[in-house]
C-alpha positions as CSV (number, residue, x, y, z in Angstrom):
1,M,115.3,-12.3,216.3
2,S,117.6,-11.1,214.4
3,T,115.8,-10.7,210.9
4,I,112.6,-8.9,213.0
5,L,115.4,-6.3,214.6
6,I,116.8,-5.5,210.3
7,L,113.5,-5.4,209.4
8,C,112.3,-2.9,212.1
9,L,115.7,-0.7,210.9
10,T,115.0,-0.6,207.6
11,L,111.2,-0.1,206.9
12,P,111.5,3.1,208.3
13,L,114.4,4.3,205.9
14,L,112.5,2.5,203.1
15,L,109.3,4.4,203.6
16,L,111.4,7.9,204.3
17,F,112.5,7.3,200.6
18,F,109.2,6.2,199.3
19,F,107.9,9.7,200.4
20,Q,110.7,11.2,199.6
21,Y,110.2,10.1,196.4
22,L,106.5,10.4,196.1
23,R,107.2,14.3,196.9
24,A,109.7,14.6,194.2
25,F,107.3,13.1,191.8
26,K,104.5,15.0,192.4
27,N,106.6,18.4,192.5
28,P,105.0,20.8,190.5
29,S,107.3,22.8,189.2
30,L,108.8,20.1,187.2
31,P,107.9,19.5,183.3
32,P,105.9,16.7,182.8
33,G,106.9,13.1,182.0
34,P,105.9,9.3,181.9
35,R,105.0,7.9,185.3
36,G,107.7,5.7,187.0
37,L,107.3,2.6,189.3
38,P,107.5,3.0,193.0
39,I,111.3,3.7,194.4
40,I,112.8,3.3,191.4
41,G,111.0,5.7,189.3
42,N,111.8,5.3,185.3
43,L,115.1,3.8,186.0
44,H,114.3,0.6,184.3
45,Q,113.9,2.1,181.2
46,L,117.9,3.1,181.5
47,N,119.0,-0.4,180.9
48,N,118.9,-0.6,177.5
49,S,121.6,2.4,176.7
50,S,121.6,0.9,172.8
51,V,118.2,2.1,172.7
52,F,117.7,4.7,175.3
53,H,117.8,8.0,172.9
54,L,115.1,6.6,171.0
55,L,112.8,5.8,174.0
56,L,113.3,9.6,175.2
57,W,112.8,10.8,171.1
58,Q,109.4,8.7,171.4
59,L,108.3,10.2,175.1
60,S,109.5,13.8,173.4
61,K,106.9,13.5,171.2
62,K,104.2,12.6,173.7
63,Y,105.1,15.1,176.2
64,G,107.0,17.8,174.4
65,P,111.0,19.0,174.0
66,L,111.5,19.4,177.9
67,F,109.7,16.7,180.1
68,S,111.0,15.0,183.4
69,L,112.0,11.8,184.4
70,Q,112.5,10.3,188.0
71,L,115.2,8.4,187.8
72,G,115.3,6.6,191.8
73,L,115.5,9.2,193.9
74,R,116.9,11.6,191.3
75,P,115.0,14.0,189.3
76,A,116.2,14.3,185.7
77,I,115.0,16.5,182.5
78,V,115.2,15.8,178.9
79,I,116.2,18.5,176.2
80,S,115.0,18.0,172.8
81,S,114.9,20.7,170.6
82,P,117.6,23.1,169.4
83,K,115.7,26.5,171.3
84,L,115.5,24.6,175.2
85,A,119.3,23.4,174.1
86,K,120.6,27.1,173.2
87,E,118.7,28.1,176.7
88,I,120.8,25.3,178.6
89,M,123.5,25.4,176.9
90,K,123.9,29.4,176.3
91,N,121.4,31.5,178.6
92,H,121.8,29.7,181.3
93,D,125.3,27.7,180.7
94,P,126.6,28.6,184.2
95,E,123.4,26.7,185.8
96,F,123.1,23.6,183.5
97,C,127.2,23.4,183.5
98,G,127.4,20.9,186.3
99,R,128.5,16.7,186.1
100,P,126.9,14.5,188.3
101,K,129.4,12.2,190.2
102,L,128.6,9.2,189.1
103,F,130.4,5.9,190.4
104,G,131.7,4.0,187.9
105,Q,132.7,7.5,186.0
106,Q,134.3,8.9,189.4
107,K,136.2,5.6,189.8
108,L,137.8,5.6,186.3
109,S,138.8,9.4,185.8
110,Y,140.4,9.2,189.3
111,N,137.4,10.9,191.1
112,G,137.5,14.1,188.1
113,L,141.0,14.7,187.8
114,E,139.9,15.5,183.7
115,M,137.6,17.6,182.0
116,I,134.5,15.5,180.8
117,F,133.7,14.3,184.5
118,S,135.0,16.6,186.6
119,P,132.6,18.9,188.5
120,Y,132.1,22.4,187.4
121,S,134.5,24.0,190.2
122,D,137.7,26.4,189.9
123,F,139.8,23.3,189.0
124,W,137.9,22.2,186.0
125,R,138.4,25.8,184.9
126,E,142.3,25.2,185.2
127,I,142.5,21.9,184.0
128,K,139.9,22.8,180.5
129,K,142.9,25.7,180.2
130,L,145.4,23.4,180.3
131,C,143.6,20.8,177.6
132,V,142.6,24.1,175.1
133,F,145.2,26.2,175.2
134,H,148.3,23.4,175.6
135,V,147.2,20.2,174.5
136,L,144.2,19.9,172.0
137,S,145.3,23.8,170.9
138,P,144.8,24.3,166.8
139,R,149.0,24.7,166.8
140,R,149.4,21.5,168.7
141,V,146.6,19.7,166.5
142,S,148.5,21.0,163.1
143,G,151.7,19.5,164.6
144,F,150.5,16.3,164.8
145,S,149.2,16.5,161.0
146,S,152.6,14.0,160.2
147,I,151.5,11.4,162.3
148,R,147.8,11.2,160.8
149,H,148.7,11.5,157.4
150,Y,151.4,8.7,158.1
151,E,148.6,6.4,159.4
152,V,146.4,7.2,157.3
153,K,148.4,5.9,154.2
154,Q,149.2,2.6,156.2
155,M,145.3,1.9,156.3
156,M,145.4,2.6,152.4
157,K,148.1,0.0,151.9
158,K,146.2,-2.7,154.0
159,I,142.9,-1.8,152.0
160,S,144.7,-2.0,148.5
161,M,146.2,-5.2,149.3
162,H,142.5,-6.5,150.3
163,A,141.4,-4.6,147.0
164,S,144.0,-6.5,144.7
165,S,142.9,-9.9,146.1
166,S,138.8,-9.1,146.0
167,K,138.3,-9.5,149.7
168,V,135.3,-8.1,151.9
169,I,137.0,-5.6,154.0
170,N,135.8,-5.0,157.5
171,L,135.7,-1.4,157.7
172,N,134.4,-1.3,161.7
173,E,138.3,-3.6,162.6
174,V,139.8,-1.2,160.0
175,L,138.8,2.3,161.2
176,M,139.0,1.1,164.4
177,S,142.7,0.1,164.6
178,L,143.7,3.5,162.5
179,A,141.6,5.4,165.4
180,S,143.3,3.9,167.8
181,T,146.9,4.1,166.3
182,M,146.5,7.8,165.8
183,I,145.2,8.1,169.3
184,C,148.3,6.1,170.8
185,R,150.4,8.1,169.1
186,I,149.8,11.5,169.6
187,A,149.0,10.8,173.5
188,Y,152.4,9.2,174.3
189,G,154.6,8.0,171.2
190,R,153.4,4.4,170.7
191,S,151.0,2.1,169.4
192,Y,150.5,-1.2,170.2
193,E,148.5,-2.5,166.7
194,D,151.8,-4.9,165.7
195,E,152.4,-6.2,169.0
196,G,149.2,-9.2,169.3
197,S,149.0,-9.9,173.3
198,E,149.9,-6.1,173.5
199,R,147.0,-5.4,171.0
200,S,144.6,-7.7,172.2
201,R,145.2,-6.0,175.8
202,F,144.6,-2.4,175.0
203,H,141.4,-2.9,173.2
204,G,140.1,-4.8,175.6
205,L,141.0,-2.1,178.1
206,L,139.1,0.6,176.2
207,N,136.2,-2.1,175.3
208,E,135.2,-2.5,178.9
209,C,136.0,1.5,179.8
210,Q,133.6,2.7,177.4
211,A,131.2,0.0,178.9
212,M,131.6,1.6,182.3
213,W,131.3,4.6,181.8
214,G,127.1,3.7,180.7
215,T,126.8,1.1,182.9
216,L,123.9,1.8,185.4
217,F,124.9,1.7,189.1
218,F,122.2,1.8,191.8
219,S,124.0,3.8,194.2
220,D,123.8,6.6,192.1
221,Y,120.1,6.7,192.1
222,I,119.0,4.9,195.2
223,P,121.7,5.0,197.5
224,F,120.3,2.6,200.5
225,L,120.3,0.2,197.0
226,G,123.5,0.3,196.9
227,W,124.5,-2.9,197.7
228,I,122.8,-4.4,194.4
229,D,125.6,-3.0,192.7
230,K,127.9,-5.4,194.7
231,L,126.0,-8.8,194.1
232,R,126.0,-8.0,190.2
233,G,129.8,-8.1,190.6
234,L,129.6,-4.7,188.9
235,H,132.2,-3.3,192.3
236,A,134.5,-6.1,191.4
237,R,134.4,-5.6,187.5
238,L,134.6,-1.5,187.7
239,E,138.0,-2.1,190.4
240,R,139.9,-5.1,188.0
241,I,139.1,-2.4,185.4
242,F,140.8,0.2,186.9
243,K,143.6,-1.7,188.4
244,E,144.4,-2.8,184.4
245,L,144.1,0.4,183.3
246,D,146.0,2.1,186.0
247,T,149.2,-0.2,185.7
248,F,148.6,0.3,181.4
249,Y,148.7,4.4,182.3
250,Q,151.7,3.6,184.5
251,E,153.5,1.7,181.8
252,V,153.4,4.7,179.7
253,I,154.4,6.8,182.3
254,D,157.3,5.1,183.2
255,E,158.6,5.2,179.4
256,H,158.8,8.7,179.3
257,M,160.7,9.0,182.3
258,N,163.3,6.5,182.0
259,P,166.2,8.6,181.5
260,N,167.5,6.4,178.7
261,R,164.6,6.8,176.6
262,K,165.2,8.2,173.2
263,T,164.5,11.5,172.2
264,P,161.1,11.1,170.0
265,E,160.6,12.0,166.7
266,H,157.7,13.9,168.0
267,E,156.6,15.2,171.1
268,D,153.2,13.5,172.1
269,I,150.6,14.6,175.0
270,I,152.1,13.0,178.0
271,D,155.8,14.7,176.5
272,V,153.8,18.2,176.5
273,L,152.2,17.2,180.2
274,F,155.2,16.4,182.1
275,Q,156.3,20.0,180.9
276,M,153.5,21.6,182.6
277,K,153.9,19.6,185.3
278,K,157.8,21.0,185.6
279,Q,156.6,24.8,185.3
280,H,154.1,24.6,187.8
281,S,152.3,27.3,185.5
282,F,149.0,26.5,186.7
283,S,147.0,26.7,190.4
284,V,146.8,22.8,189.9
285,D,149.6,20.7,191.1
286,I,149.8,18.0,187.8
287,T,150.3,14.7,189.3
288,N,150.8,11.7,187.5
289,D,147.1,10.6,188.8
290,H,146.0,14.1,186.7
291,I,147.9,12.8,183.3
292,K,146.6,9.0,183.7
293,A,143.1,11.0,183.7
294,I,144.0,12.7,181.0
295,I,145.1,10.0,178.9
296,M,141.7,8.2,179.8
297,D,139.6,10.8,178.1
298,M,141.8,10.9,174.9
299,L,142.4,7.6,174.4
300,V,138.2,6.2,175.1
301,A,136.8,9.4,174.1
302,G,139.0,10.3,171.2
303,T,139.3,6.4,169.4
304,D,135.4,5.8,169.7
305,A,134.1,8.9,168.5
306,T,136.6,9.0,165.3
307,A,135.8,5.6,164.5
308,A,131.9,5.0,165.2
309,T,131.6,8.7,163.0
310,E,133.7,7.4,160.2
311,V,131.6,4.0,160.1
312,G,128.6,6.2,160.4
313,A,129.9,8.2,157.2
314,M,130.9,5.4,155.1
315,T,127.7,3.6,156.2
316,A,125.1,6.2,154.8
317,L,127.6,6.9,151.7
318,V,127.4,3.0,150.7
319,K,123.3,3.5,151.4
320,N,123.3,6.7,148.8
321,P,125.2,5.7,146.2
322,R,123.8,9.3,144.5
323,V,125.7,11.2,147.4
324,M,128.8,8.4,147.1
325,K,129.1,9.6,143.4
326,K,128.8,13.2,143.9
327,V,131.3,13.5,146.5
328,Q,133.7,11.5,144.7
329,E,133.6,13.1,141.4
330,E,134.4,16.5,143.6
331,I,137.0,15.5,144.9
332,R,138.7,13.7,142.0
333,S,138.3,16.9,140.3
334,L,139.4,19.4,142.1
335,G,141.9,16.9,143.8
336,G,143.6,16.4,140.1
337,K,145.2,13.0,140.1
338,K,146.9,13.0,143.6
339,D,147.4,9.8,145.4
340,F,147.1,11.5,148.8
341,L,144.5,14.2,150.1
342,D,146.3,16.5,153.0
343,E,144.3,19.4,154.7
344,D,145.0,22.1,152.5
345,D,143.4,20.1,149.4
346,I,140.2,19.2,151.8
347,Q,139.3,22.8,152.2
348,N,138.5,23.2,148.8
349,F,136.0,20.6,148.8
350,P,132.1,22.3,149.6
351,Y,130.0,19.5,148.9
352,F,132.7,16.9,151.0
353,K,132.4,19.5,154.1
354,A,128.7,19.1,153.6
355,V,128.9,15.4,153.6
356,I,130.9,15.7,157.1
357,K,128.4,17.8,158.6
358,E,125.6,15.4,157.2
359,T,127.5,12.8,159.0
360,L,127.6,14.3,162.2
361,R,123.7,15.0,162.0
362,L,122.7,11.9,162.1
363,H,126.0,9.8,162.6
364,L,127.0,12.0,165.6
365,P,129.4,10.6,167.8
366,A,127.4,10.6,170.8
367,P,123.2,10.7,170.4
368,L,123.0,11.6,174.2
369,L,125.4,14.4,175.3
370,V,127.3,13.2,178.7
371,Q,125.1,14.0,181.0
372,R,124.8,17.8,182.8
373,E,123.7,18.5,186.6
374,T,122.4,21.8,187.4
375,N,124.3,23.6,190.2
376,E,121.6,26.2,191.1
377,A,118.0,26.2,190.7
378,C,116.8,27.5,187.5
379,T,113.5,28.7,185.7
380,I,113.0,27.0,182.1
381,D,110.3,27.7,179.8
382,G,108.0,28.6,182.7
383,Y,109.5,25.5,184.4
384,E,111.6,25.7,188.0
385,I,114.3,23.1,187.8
386,P,116.0,22.5,191.5
387,A,119.8,21.9,191.7
388,K,120.9,18.8,191.6
389,T,118.8,18.1,188.8
390,L,120.3,15.7,186.0
391,V,119.7,17.0,182.3
392,Y,120.0,14.7,179.2
393,V,120.4,16.9,176.0
394,N,119.1,14.0,172.7
395,A,121.3,15.4,170.4
396,W,119.8,12.5,168.3
397,A,116.4,14.0,168.7
398,I,117.5,17.8,167.8
399,H,119.5,17.2,164.8
400,R,116.0,15.0,163.5
401,D,113.8,17.5,164.7
402,P,111.1,18.3,161.6
403,E,110.5,21.9,162.6
404,V,114.2,22.6,161.9
405,W,115.3,19.8,159.2
406,K,113.1,18.8,155.9
407,D,113.3,15.3,155.4
408,P,114.9,14.8,158.7
409,H,115.5,11.1,158.6
410,E,117.4,11.5,154.8
411,F,120.9,11.9,154.3
412,L,120.9,14.6,151.8
413,P,124.4,16.7,152.3
414,E,122.8,19.5,150.0
415,R,120.9,21.1,153.3
416,F,124.1,22.5,154.2
417,L,125.2,24.1,150.8
418,D,123.8,27.0,151.0
419,S,123.4,27.1,155.3
420,T,125.9,28.8,157.5
421,I,124.6,26.5,160.3
422,D,128.1,24.3,161.6
423,F,129.0,22.3,164.3
424,R,131.4,24.3,166.4
425,G,128.6,25.3,169.4
426,L,127.6,28.5,168.0
427,D,124.3,26.7,165.9
428,F,122.3,24.4,168.4
429,E,120.4,22.8,165.4
430,L,123.8,20.6,164.9
431,I,125.0,19.9,168.5
432,P,127.6,16.7,168.2
433,F,130.3,18.2,169.8
434,G,127.9,19.9,172.2
435,A,128.0,23.3,173.3
436,G,128.8,26.2,175.7
437,R,131.0,25.5,178.8
438,R,130.9,21.8,178.4
439,M,131.4,21.6,174.7
440,C,134.1,18.6,173.4
441,P,137.5,20.2,173.5
442,G,138.6,17.7,171.0
443,M,136.7,18.9,168.1
444,P,139.5,20.1,166.1
445,M,141.5,16.9,166.2
446,G,138.3,14.8,165.7
447,I,137.6,17.0,162.7
448,A,141.1,16.9,161.3
449,S,141.0,13.2,161.4
450,L,137.7,12.8,160.3
451,D,138.7,15.0,156.8
452,L,141.8,13.4,156.2
453,I,140.7,9.8,156.7
454,L,137.1,9.8,154.7
455,A,138.3,12.7,152.0
456,N,141.2,9.5,150.9
457,L,139.1,6.6,151.4
458,L,136.7,8.5,149.0
459,N,139.5,9.6,146.4
460,S,141.3,6.3,146.3
461,F,138.7,3.3,146.3
462,D,135.9,2.8,144.4
463,W,133.3,1.0,147.2
464,E,131.0,-2.0,146.2
465,L,128.5,-3.9,148.6
466,P,130.0,-8.2,148.1
467,E,127.9,-10.1,145.7
468,G,124.3,-10.9,146.7
469,M,124.2,-8.1,149.2
470,K,122.1,-5.1,148.8
471,R,121.6,-1.5,150.2
472,E,119.0,-2.6,152.3
473,D,120.8,-5.1,153.8
474,I,122.8,-2.6,155.5
475,D,122.0,-1.9,159.1
476,T,121.9,1.3,161.0
477,E,121.6,-0.9,164.8
478,V,124.1,0.3,167.4
479,L,125.6,-0.8,170.0
480,P,125.4,-0.1,173.7
481,G,127.7,2.7,175.2
482,L,127.7,6.6,175.1
483,A,129.4,6.1,171.6
484,Q,127.1,4.8,168.1
485,H,129.1,1.8,167.1
486,K,127.3,-0.1,164.7
487,K,126.3,-3.1,165.5
488,N,126.8,-5.4,162.8
489,P,130.3,-4.2,161.2
490,L,129.7,-2.5,157.6
491,C,131.7,-5.2,155.5
492,I,132.1,-4.2,151.3
493,L,134.5,-4.9,149.0
494,A,137.0,-1.9,147.5
495,K,138.4,-1.3,144.1
496,C,141.7,0.9,143.5
497,R,141.0,3.5,141.5
498,I,144.1,3.8,139.8
């Protein structure tokens, strides 16, 4: 009897959502797009997030640079051209700069108490002001140069030891370790790289957080099927990760609040945030949860983006020896015989700068920019886009648009030598850090690290493939997640230049 009662109560609800789905799917104001399955729409195509940008790229060839998806009960659009990217991130940025409240992202960001996942609001503007002008300002980034220099030199010593014994180097591990060490020291004044179990704990937390950021929760798209997330164990896993991260963040905060703490050699970002908290100079009263959320942004986004892009750069150069030789000749000619290159040296290397731009074009930190959501209805390219529509900007596809880039899949830094196109959010052909209000505020920090690491790797070492390995054997597959981490590690040989 109870089963019949449950069915009687559930069936009308299912029918209601089904007809809502049909009405949304047949919405003539939306751009065309692929037909989906009943109820779930195109949601099943989100499961393999490592190739989702490739799927969207293929669909754009059929449906055009602006097409729609139906993700459960939520409409979505996909942008795949510079022209349309400019439309939504410049001309209509206020309407398109919202963020969807997705379950996993909201949980890990303390309900959006930071910049990446916070909805567009007065609160978000205050947090952005705090981060841009106080935490990640050019002056602050410059002030952290001694930390970057020290850690890059430590990395070079490790590589030299491998080079002297002709050992193959796993660059994925080396560069991930370097990125996490730099971010940890800059963010909260210490590193876990030499602490054994603590290092494993730290890297495990980073990996789990990255995975949860990109995990699909049915409750986000089909609320009445949210119980499936519990059956899949996602709620328990998310809660466990959140508690472990919260404990980790609290330990860091407690260290900074300890009255017996030694005066640090370098002021870190938590020190800066505590100063802002005491000054009450913002309309937002900064709490420990705000600090934890901002730390999360820096640790996960900063570490993953830096490491993944560095590995992408070295992968491209090893696969293209002509470019490798040309950029090394420039660096070694203009840089002289210096053992270490600093930021001032690097500004004098035009071809190297072109290599950086080409790396960010083909090996951008995230192939899909973080999802946006429309704040209100807006007309784009003749189509009426409703409020609360999800927006995917496929930067991977935009960076390979054949109408903009000649030989778009080739690694050709020369294309930037006589070009004014840059990655700072004004040229929509190249948007590795996004553009508009939601542009990544960590770009100055990321570029400073990227320049310094890559220039010194190329200046101090010659790079070769292990015996029996060919350039064609180096794959470019990536792992699931927001960042483009190489699936198979880049394992190569280094030879000391001197």
